C-alpha positions as protocol buffer text, in pm:
chain_id: "A"
residue {
  index: 1
  type: UNK
  ca { x: 4 y: 2 z: 5 }
}
residue {
  index: 2
  type: UNK
  ca { x: 286 y: 240 z: 86 }
}
residue {
  index: 3
  type: UNK
  ca { x: 448 y: 172 z: -254 }
}
residue {
  index: 4
  type: UNK
  ca { x: 115 y: 243 z: -435 }
}
residue {
  index: 5
  type: UNK
  ca { x: 85 y: 585 z: -244 }
}
residue {
  index: 6
  type: UNK
  ca { x: 453 y: 667 z: -338 }
}
residue {
  index: 7
  type: UNK
  ca { x: 373 y: 599 z: -703 }
}
residue {
  index: 8
  type: UNK
  ca { x: 67 y: 832 z: -691 }
}
residue {
  index: 9
  type: UNK
  ca { x: 263 y: 1125 z: -560 }
}
residue {
  index: 10
  type: UNK
  ca { x: 574 y: 1081 z: -755 }
}
residue {
  index: 11
  type: UNK
  ca { x: 564 y: 1290 z: -1080 }
}
residue {
  index: 12
  type: UNK
  ca { x: 562 y: 1089 z: -1398 }
}
residue {
  index: 13
  type: UNK
  ca { x: 733 y: 1175 z: -1726 }
}
residue {
  index: 14
  type: UNK
  ca { x: 387 y: 1215 z: -1875 }
}
residue {
  index: 15
  type: UNK
  ca { x: 298 y: 1494 z: -1638 }
}
residue {
  index: 16
  type: UNK
  ca { x: 595 y: 1695 z: -1743 }
}
residue {
  index: 17
  type: UNK
  ca { x: 519 y: 1675 z: -2108 }
}
residue {
  index: 18
  type: UNK
  ca { x: 420 y: 2005 z: -2264 }
}
residue {
  index: 19
  type: UNK
  ca { x: 47 y: 1990 z: -2367 }
}
residue {
  index: 20
  type: UNK
  ca { x: 122 y: 2057 z: -2725 }
}
residue {
  index: 21
  type: UNK
  ca { x: 380 y: 1782 z: -2767 }
}
residue {
  index: 22
  type: UNK
  ca { x: 414 y: 1402 z: -2763 }
}
residue {
  index: 23
  type: UNK
  ca { x: 650 y: 1259 z: -2498 }
}
residue {
  index: 24
  type: UNK
  ca { x: 801 y: 918 z: -2464 }
}
residue {
  index: 25
  type: UNK
  ca { x: 1023 y: 793 z: -2174 }
}
residue {
  index: 26
  type: UNK
  ca { x: 1361 y: 656 z: -2289 }
}
residue {
  index: 27
  type: UNK
  ca { x: 1368 y: 441 z: -1982 }
}
residue {
  index: 28
  type: UNK
  ca { x: 1433 y: 503 z: -1611 }
}
residue {
  index: 29
  type: UNK
  ca { x: 1677 y: 790 z: -1555 }
}
residue {
  index: 30
  type: UNK
  ca { x: 1758 y: 807 z: -1930 }
}
residue {
  index: 31
  type: UNK
  ca { x: 1523 y: 1109 z: -1997 }
}
residue {
  index: 32
  type: UNK
  ca { x: 1254 y: 1201 z: -2241 }
}
residue {
  index: 33
  type: UNK
  ca { x: 1205 y: 1193 z: -2608 }
}
residue {
  index: 34
  type: UNK
  ca { x: 984 y: 1512 z: -2677 }
}
residue {
  index: 35
  type: UNK
  ca { x: 829 y: 1553 z: -3019 }
}
residue {
  index: 36
  type: UNK
  ca { x: 675 y: 1895 z: -3073 }
}
residue {
  index: 37
  type: UNK
  ca { x: 714 y: 1887 z: -3453 }
}
residue {
  index: 38
  type: UNK
  ca { x: 434 y: 2000 z: -3682 }
}
residue {
  index: 39
  type: UNK
  ca { x: 224 y: 2153 z: -3408 }
}
residue {
  index: 40
  type: UNK
  ca { x: 219 y: 2503 z: -3553 }
}
residue {
  index: 41
  type: UNK
  ca { x: 399 y: 2634 z: -3226 }
}
residue {
  index: 42
  type: UNK
  ca { x: 481 y: 3002 z: -3224 }
}
residue {
  index: 43
  type: UNK
  ca { x: 701 y: 2973 z: -2917 }
}
residue {
  index: 44
  type: UNK
  ca { x: 901 y: 2693 z: -2747 }
}
residue {
  index: 45
  type: UNK
  ca { x: 703 y: 2546 z: -2470 }
}
residue {
  index: 46
  type: UNK
  ca { x: 833 y: 2488 z: -2123 }
}
residue {
  index: 47
  type: UNK
  ca { x: 1039 y: 2170 z: -2140 }
}
residue {
  index: 48
  type: UNK
  ca { x: 1134 y: 1917 z: -1875 }
}
residue {
  index: 49
  type: UNK
  ca { x: 1493 y: 1929 z: -1753 }
}
residue {
  index: 50
  type: UNK
  ca { x: 1567 y: 1571 z: -1840 }
}
residue {
  index: 51
  type: UNK
  ca { x: 1492 y: 1617 z: -2211 }
}
residue {
  index: 52
  type: UNK
  ca { x: 1725 y: 1404 z: -2422 }
}
residue {
  index: 53
  type: UNK
  ca { x: 1575 y: 1441 z: -2766 }
}
residue {
  index: 54
  type: UNK
  ca { x: 1386 y: 1738 z: -2879 }
}
residue {
  index: 55
  type: UNK
  ca { x: 1200 y: 1788 z: -3208 }
}
residue {
  index: 56
  type: UNK
  ca { x: 1058 y: 2131 z: -3282 }
}
residue {
  index: 57
  type: UNK
  ca { x: 1088 y: 2108 z: -3671 }
}
residue {
  index: 58
  type: UNK
  ca { x: 806 y: 2220 z: -3890 }
}
residue {
  index: 59
  type: UNK
  ca { x: 636 y: 2472 z: -3671 }
}
residue {
  index: 60
  type: UNK
  ca { x: 598 y: 2857 z: -3682 }
}
residue {
  index: 61
  type: UNK
  ca { x: 902 y: 2940 z: -3460 }
}
residue {
  index: 62
  type: UNK
  ca { x: 1063 y: 3266 z: -3567 }
}
residue {
  index: 63
  type: UNK
  ca { x: 1298 y: 3312 z: -3265 }
}
residue {
  index: 64
  type: UNK
  ca { x: 1380 y: 3179 z: -2921 }
}
residue {
  index: 65
  type: UNK
  ca { x: 1396 y: 3400 z: -2615 }
}
residue {
  index: 66
  type: UNK
  ca { x: 1748 y: 3410 z: -2458 }
}
residue {
  index: 67
  type: UNK
  ca { x: 1791 y: 3151 z: -2182 }
}
residue {
  index: 68
  type: UNK
  ca { x: 1479 y: 2939 z: -2292 }
}
residue {
  index: 69
  type: UNK
  ca { x: 1689 y: 2637 z: -2366 }
}
residue {
  index: 70
  type: UNK
  ca { x: 1968 y: 2669 z: -2114 }
}
residue {
  index: 71
  type: UNK
  ca { x: 1831 y: 2434 z: -1853 }
}
residue {
  index: 72
  type: UNK
  ca { x: 1826 y: 2141 z: -2109 }
}
residue {
  index: 73
  type: UNK
  ca { x: 2166 y: 2005 z: -1998 }
}
residue {
  index: 74
  type: UNK
  ca { x: 2090 y: 1638 z: -2086 }
}
residue {
  index: 75
  type: UNK
  ca { x: 2009 y: 1713 z: -2444 }
}
residue {
  index: 76
  type: UNK
  ca { x: 2167 y: 1477 z: -2698 }
}
residue {
  index: 77
  type: UNK
  ca { x: 1963 y: 1543 z: -3010 }
}
residue {
  index: 78
  type: UNK
  ca { x: 1762 y: 1839 z: -3133 }
}
residue {
  index: 79
  type: UNK
  ca { x: 1585 y: 1931 z: -3452 }
}
residue {
  index: 80
  type: UNK
  ca { x: 1470 y: 2279 z: -3532 }
}
residue {
  index: 81
  type: UNK
  ca { x: 1458 y: 2286 z: -3915 }
}
residue {
  index: 82
  type: UNK
  ca { x: 1156 y: 2410 z: -4127 }
}
residue {
  index: 83
  type: UNK
  ca { x: 1057 y: 2704 z: -3907 }
}
residue {
  index: 84
  type: UNK
  ca { x: 1029 y: 3061 z: -4037 }
}
residue {
  index: 85
  type: UNK
  ca { x: 1323 y: 3188 z: -3850 }
}
residue {
  index: 86
  type: UNK
  ca { x: 1366 y: 3565 z: -3841 }
}
residue {
  index: 87
  type: UNK
  ca { x: 1746 y: 3608 z: -3870 }
}
residue {
  index: 88
  type: UNK
  ca { x: 1797 y: 3946 z: -3704 }
}
residue {
  index: 89
  type: UNK
  ca { x: 2004 y: 4017 z: -3396 }
}
residue {
  index: 90
  type: UNK
  ca { x: 1742 y: 3832 z: -3179 }
}
residue {
  index: 91
  type: UNK
  ca { x: 1846 y: 3497 z: -3341 }
}
residue {
  index: 92
  type: UNK
  ca { x: 2183 y: 3522 z: -3195 }
}
residue {
  index: 93
  type: UNK
  ca { x: 2100 y: 3326 z: -2887 }
}
residue {
  index: 94
  type: UNK
  ca { x: 1975 y: 3031 z: -3081 }
}
residue {
  index: 95
  type: UNK
  ca { x: 2272 y: 3035 z: -3310 }
}
residue {
  index: 96
  type: UNK
  ca { x: 2514 y: 3031 z: -3011 }
}
residue {
  index: 97
  type: UNK
  ca { x: 2318 y: 2768 z: -2829 }
}
residue {
  index: 98
  type: UNK
  ca { x: 2298 y: 2537 z: -3127 }
}
residue {
  index: 99
  type: UNK
  ca { x: 2680 y: 2576 z: -3182 }
}
residue {
  index: 100
  type: UNK
  ca { x: 2730 y: 2448 z: -2835 }
}
residue {
  index: 101
  type: UNK
  ca { x: 2469 y: 2181 z: -2831 }
}
residue {
  index: 102
  type: UNK
  ca { x: 2416 y: 2052 z: -3181 }
}
residue {
  index: 103
  type: UNK
  ca { x: 2628 y: 2167 z: -3479 }
}
residue {
  index: 104
  type: UNK
  ca { x: 2452 y: 1917 z: -3699 }
}
residue {
  index: 105
  type: UNK
  ca { x: 2109 y: 2066 z: -3622 }
}
residue {
  index: 106
  type: UNK
  ca { x: 2255 y: 2419 z: -3678 }
}
residue {
  index: 107
  type: UNK
  ca { x: 2343 y: 2326 z: -4033 }
}
residue {
  index: 108
  type: UNK
  ca { x: 1975 y: 2257 z: -4114 }
}
residue {
  index: 109
  type: UNK
  ca { x: 1839 y: 2575 z: -3965 }
}
residue {
  index: 110
  type: UNK
  ca { x: 1766 y: 2823 z: -4240 }
}
residue {
  index: 111
  type: UNK
  ca { x: 1649 y: 3187 z: -4237 }
}
residue {
  index: 112
  type: UNK
  ca { x: 1305 y: 3279 z: -4368 }
}
residue {
  index: 113
  type: UNK
  ca { x: 1353 y: 3658 z: -4319 }
}
residue {
  index: 114
  type: UNK
  ca { x: 1461 y: 3931 z: -4385 }
}
residue {
  index: 115
  type: UNK
  ca { x: 1448 y: 3872 z: -4757 }
}
residue {
  index: 116
  type: UNK
  ca { x: 1823 y: 3929 z: -4804 }
}
residue {
  index: 117
  type: UNK
  ca { x: 1895 y: 3630 z: -4592 }
}
residue {
  index: 118
  type: UNK
  ca { x: 1612 y: 3399 z: -4704 }
}
residue {
  index: 119
  type: UNK
  ca { x: 1710 y: 3035 z: -4724 }
}
residue {
  index: 120
  type: UNK
  ca { x: 2068 y: 3114 z: -4593 }
}
residue {
  index: 121
  type: UNK
  ca { x: 2184 y: 2856 z: -4320 }
}
residue {
  index: 122
  type: UNK
  ca { x: 2200 y: 3014 z: -3965 }
}
residue {
  index: 123
  type: UNK
  ca { x: 2547 y: 2886 z: -3913 }
}
residue {
  index: 124
  type: UNK
  ca { x: 2682 y: 3092 z: -4201 }
}
residue {
  index: 125
  type: UNK
  ca { x: 2557 y: 3424 z: -4069 }
}
residue {
  index: 126
  type: UNK
  ca { x: 2803 y: 3678 z: -3928 }
}
residue {
  index: 127
  type: UNK
  ca { x: 2747 y: 3946 z: -3677 }
}
residue {
  index: 128
  type: UNK
  ca { x: 2706 y: 4210 z: -3959 }
}
residue {
  index: 129
  type: UNK
  ca { x: 2429 y: 4009 z: -4134 }
}
residue {
  index: 130
  type: UNK
  ca { x: 2230 y: 3974 z: -3805 }
}
residue {
  index: 131
  type: UNK
  ca { x: 2197 y: 4356 z: -3782 }
}
residue {
  index: 132
  type: UNK
  ca { x: 2181 y: 4576 z: -3482 }
}
residue {
  index: 133
  type: UNK
  ca { x: 1891 y: 4557 z: -3247 }
}
residue {
  index: 134
  type: UNK
  ca { x: 1765 y: 4908 z: -3162 }
}
residue {
  index: 135
  type: UNK
  ca { x: 1782 y: 4869 z: -2798 }
}
residue {
  index: 136
  type: UNK
  ca { x: 2018 y: 5058 z: -2559 }
}
residue {
  index: 137
  type: UNK
  ca { x: 2284 y: 4862 z: -2367 }
}
residue {
  index: 138
  type: UNK
  ca { x: 2182 y: 4764 z: -2021 }
}
residue {
  index: 139
  type: UNK
  ca { x: 2327 y: 5001 z: -1730 }
}
residue {
  index: 140
  type: UNK
  ca { x: 2580 y: 4724 z: -1640 }
}
residue {
  index: 141
  type: UNK
  ca { x: 2733 y: 4724 z: -1995 }
}
residue {
  index: 142
  type: UNK
  ca { x: 2761 y: 5094 z: -1992 }
}
residue {
  index: 143
  type: UNK
  ca { x: 2944 y: 5083 z: -1661 }
}
residue {
  index: 144
  type: UNK
  ca { x: 3178 y: 4821 z: -1806 }
}
residue {
  index: 145
  type: UNK
  ca { x: 3240 y: 5039 z: -2109 }
}
residue {
  index: 146
  type: UNK
  ca { x: 3333 y: 5346 z: -1904 }
}
residue {
  index: 147
  type: UNK
  ca { x: 3555 y: 5141 z: -1664 }
}
residue {
  index: 148
  type: UNK
  ca { x: 3737 y: 4977 z: -1968 }
}
residue {
  index: 149
  type: UNK
  ca { x: 3770 y: 5315 z: -2139 }
}
residue {
  index: 150
  type: UNK
  ca { x: 3932 y: 5469 z: -1827 }
}
residue {
  index: 151
  type: UNK
  ca { x: 4161 y: 5164 z: -1792 }
}
residue {
  index: 152
  type: UNK
  ca { x: 4277 y: 5189 z: -2151 }
}
residue {
  index: 153
  type: UNK
  ca { x: 4336 y: 5561 z: -2127 }
}
residue {
  index: 154
  type: UNK
  ca { x: 4543 y: 5500 z: -1807 }
}
residue {
  index: 155
  type: UNK
  ca { x: 4764 y: 5237 z: -1974 }
}
residue {
  index: 156
  type: UNK
  ca { x: 4819 y: 5471 z: -2276 }
}
residue {
  index: 157
  type: UNK
  ca { x: 4915 y: 5760 z: -2046 }
}
residue {
  index: 158
  type: UNK
  ca { x: 5145 y: 5528 z: -1844 }
}
residue {
  index: 159
  type: UNK
  ca { x: 5315 y: 5401 z: -2161 }
}
residue {
  index: 160
  type: UNK
  ca { x: 5372 y: 5763 z: -2275 }
}
residue {
  index: 161
  type: UNK
  ca { x: 5516 y: 5855 z: -1946 }
}
residue {
  index: 162
  type: UNK
  ca { x: 5753 y: 5549 z: -1931 }
}
residue {
  index: 163
  type: UNK
  ca { x: 5869 y: 5618 z: -2286 }
}
residue {
  index: 164
  type: UNK
  ca { x: 5929 y: 5987 z: -2205 }
}
residue {
  index: 165
  type: UNK
  ca { x: 6123 y: 5883 z: -1882 }
}
residue {
  index: 166
  type: UNK
  ca { x: 6344 y: 5638 z: -2076 }
}
residue {
  index: 167
  type: UNK
  ca { x: 6419 y: 5903 z: -2337 }
}
residue {
  index: 168
  type: UNK
  ca { x: 6504 y: 6157 z: -2067 }
}
residue {
  index: 169
  type: UNK
  ca { x: 6713 y: 5902 z: -1866 }
}
residue {
  index: 170
  type: UNK
  ca { x: 6930 y: 5815 z: -2174 }
}
residue {
  index: 171
  type: UNK
  ca { x: 6996 y: 6183 z: -2223 }
}
residue {
  index: 172
  type: UNK
  ca { x: 7086 y: 6216 z: -1857 }
}
residue {
  index: 173
  type: UNK
  ca { x: 7328 y: 5922 z: -1868 }
}
residue {
  index: 174
  type: UNK
  ca { x: 7489 y: 6065 z: -2192 }
}
residue {
  index: 175
  type: UNK
  ca { x: 7535 y: 6401 z: -2015 }
}
residue {
  index: 176
  type: UNK
  ca { x: 7691 y: 6241 z: -1699 }
}
residue {
  index: 177
  type: UNK
  ca { x: 7921 y: 6039 z: -1915 }
}
residue {
  index: 178
  type: UNK
  ca { x: 8036 y: 6332 z: -2124 }
}
residue {
  index: 179
  type: UNK
  ca { x: 8100 y: 6544 z: -1799 }
}
residue {
  index: 180
  type: UNK
  ca { x: 8301 y: 6267 z: -1657 }
}
residue {
  index: 181
  type: UNK
  ca { x: 8506 y: 6236 z: -1982 }
}
residue {
  index: 182
  type: UNK
  ca { x: 8559 y: 6619 z: -2004 }
}
residue {
  index: 183
  type: UNK
  ca { x: 8667 y: 6635 z: -1636 }
}
residue {
  index: 184
  type: UNK
  ca { x: 8941 y: 6369 z: -1682 }
}
residue {
  index: 185
  type: UNK
  ca { x: 9093 y: 6569 z: -1969 }
}
């Protein structure tokens, strides 16, 4: 009876499955196979931490919010092709995440927009092609910018002073040597 009660209150893999997806257990402690493909999803659903295989292909995904996939540390396989990816600066998170997790999947992700990048593989995009988001930098970034600028200016001023001091010290040594030479004559 105690074992039956324990089973009732222990969360099963099925309970963690996103409602718009089909999930299958890969065995005890091996994780889940989550198939969210061809569901007309516009955003990535909340996914269980122990997801091993994730299929999000053939949906209506255009971008993934930063951090949305970071908790999937057990992921071994992912498919995200055939989505209308908008390849502007917001796609950078997905590109970097796929580079770390699944280079093979990254090769199959292609841009749908903007028109200039249509059908171009995401892995081939450079920072210049991704464009600039019209958002201001967070305050922390600006603080780092000013701190770094002050440090660089300090280093440059120090180098100029050291160069000047070395030049002055050589002249001083030459003058001392000449005085000693003249006084011996």
